[in-house]
C-alpha positions, 0 to 999 in steps of 0.5 A: 408922318411929318418926317416921311413927307419931308423926306419925299419933298427932298427926294422930289426936289433932288429929282427935279434938280437932277432932271434940270441938269440933264436937260441943260446938258442936252441943250448945251450938247446940241448948241455946241454941236451946231456952233462947231465947238466939238470939245465943249459938245463932247464935255456936254455929252459926258456931263449926264454920265458924270451927273449920274455918278454924282446922284449915286454918291450924293447921299453921302459926301464921303462917297463923293470924295472917294470918287474924286480922290480916286480920279485925281491921279488920272487927272494929274497924269493927263490921262483924261481930256484937259477940258474935262479935267478943268471944267467938269471933274474938279470944279463941278465935283468940288462944287457939289461937295460944298453943296453937301458940306454946307447943307444948302440942300438937305440930303438927310445926312449929318454934317460932321463939324470938325474942330481944329486948333487955332494953329491948325487953322492959321497956316492954311488960311494965312497961306491962301490969303498970302497967295491972293495978296501976291496975285493982286500985287503981281497983277498991279505990277503988270506981270499978269497973264492968263497962265497966272490966273489959271494956276492960282485958280488951280491952287484954290482947288488944292486947298478945297480938296485938302479941306474936304479930306480934313473935314469929311472923314468921321472916323479912322475907317473913313481916313483909311478908305480915302487913303486906299482910294487914292492909292488904288486910283494911282495904281489904276492910273499907272495901268491906264498910262501903260495901256494908252502908251502901248495903244498909241505906239509909244513902245520906246517910252523907257528912253524918254522922260516925257511922252506925248499922248492924246490928252497931254504929256506924261512926265515921268518925274510926276509919275515918280513922285506919285508912285514913290509917295504911294509906295511908302504909304503902303509900306507904312500900312504893311509894317503895321500888319494892315491888309498885308497881301494886298499892300505887298502886291501894291508895293511890288508893282509900284516899286517896279514902276518907280525904277522904270521912271528913272526919276532921281528925285522920286528915288531920293524921296522914297529912300529918305521916307523909307529910312523914316519908316525904318527909324520909327518901326525898327522893323526887321522886314524893312531892315532886310529889304533895305540891306538887300537894296543897299547891297545891290546898289553898292555892288553894281554901277547903278548910282554911277550910271544914273548920274553920268547918264543924266549929266550927259543929257544936260542941254538947252532942252533938258535941265539935268544936273548943270541946268538945275544949278542955273535955275536955282541961281536965278530963283534965288535972285528973283526971291531976293529981289521980291522977298516979301510977296514974291512974283505970284504963284508959278510965275517965276518961269515967266518972270526969270528973263527980266532978272537976266536969265541967259537969253540963249536959254529963254526960248527953250526954258521958258516953261521950266520952273525953279526945279526946287519946291522951296526956292520956287515958293520963295520966288513966287510967294516971298519969305513969308509965303515960304515960312507959312508953307513950311509951318503948315507941313512941318507942324503936321509932320511933327504932330502926326509923328507922335502917333506914329511913335506909339505902338498902342495907337489905333492909327499908327499905320495911318500916321506912318503912311501919311507922314512917309508920303508927305516926307517923300514928296517934300524930299522929291521937291528938292529936285523938282517942283511939279505944281500939278501934283500938289493935288495928291499932296493936298489929299495926304495933308488933308487926311493927316489933319483929319487924323490929328483931329480924330485922335487924342495926341499926347501933349508935348511937355512945355515949360509952365509956371506952377503956383504953390499953395500952402495950407494954413 
């Protein structure tokens, strides 16, 4: 009886909270409508529907996280209104997840307290601290801007998403479900992107690398990064005999889109991740697929056309091959001059003119970053920041690879899929640095950490001192 009464109190309290949020949204809608702030009024109008979804998923944080993971690709590709992305979808959903995870308000669920090794905890925590230190010192030097504050806030959201993806899953099925939610969310985002471009008359989108739509700009390098990562993740599941029909259809669709993006970095990332899968699985099917693709490339002028076409596009408006060399050079200069703390996350693009970036390019290239994820991080966060970044990812890759090598592991497919996706993203990062796609990377790394904590990984042999005892 006591439990029933307590349960009723919780449900009544949640109902009152829900009604309070509903009336607040209605009041905000009326206020912003009267004051002429149509965008904020529109967000307030949508808020009740968002709250309704939250109320449906709120009895278990895994469901709410699945909803968020599914929606993130739509947000990354600018397929949702910016004000909704920035002020509703990410911060408020993450806030409710914190609400559930820290059990501030009982929803009758057991919070899964995952235990990670000190090393696993060290790198993400140290990296967050270093980003904050870099921000504070950058502001103190007078290099601050509203853009800098926004990008650092955005980065904090990436770490929070990674934290939830690492701690919410309670078993392998949860990890698999969240990974598939991310993959299907990406496929849904691509389909919606094609529909929007068709409706808005962007029929010749194949001729451009960026296409403006109502809610922002579609960058096909970002599309390529997401598509390539999800394609190799599906390949990792496919070769381990998991839902082969569904994964096969998804692979074919994503590979077609990957070709159409004309993103060289995405193709390179996919190729290296494909070789990783081939090396780890020795799959006959992957060998045939790779051989056919290699033969097509060698017997045609595909590679030649790719590089010669993009080389001719190099100009003050498009940093293709030669343009990237200029950006890499100045990223290195900025990194050397600020080797300890850097110039602030994502701030290289605004700081580079101070270090002699060619004046004739400043006007057109102000918005361009280093176009290399490692040079960008070194310029933004210094050498220590780069080492923390590399430590976080390579430690995750190495530990997860132990399970990927074991055919008897129940999570071999998931380990292969997540490792291949992360490898694909990092290799793509040699050619591009699209920080807003890090939300997807945060999902993959978080799920990889969850997988590590759920499995008894084999210990790595190490040098140890043994004390020999003799019987008297």
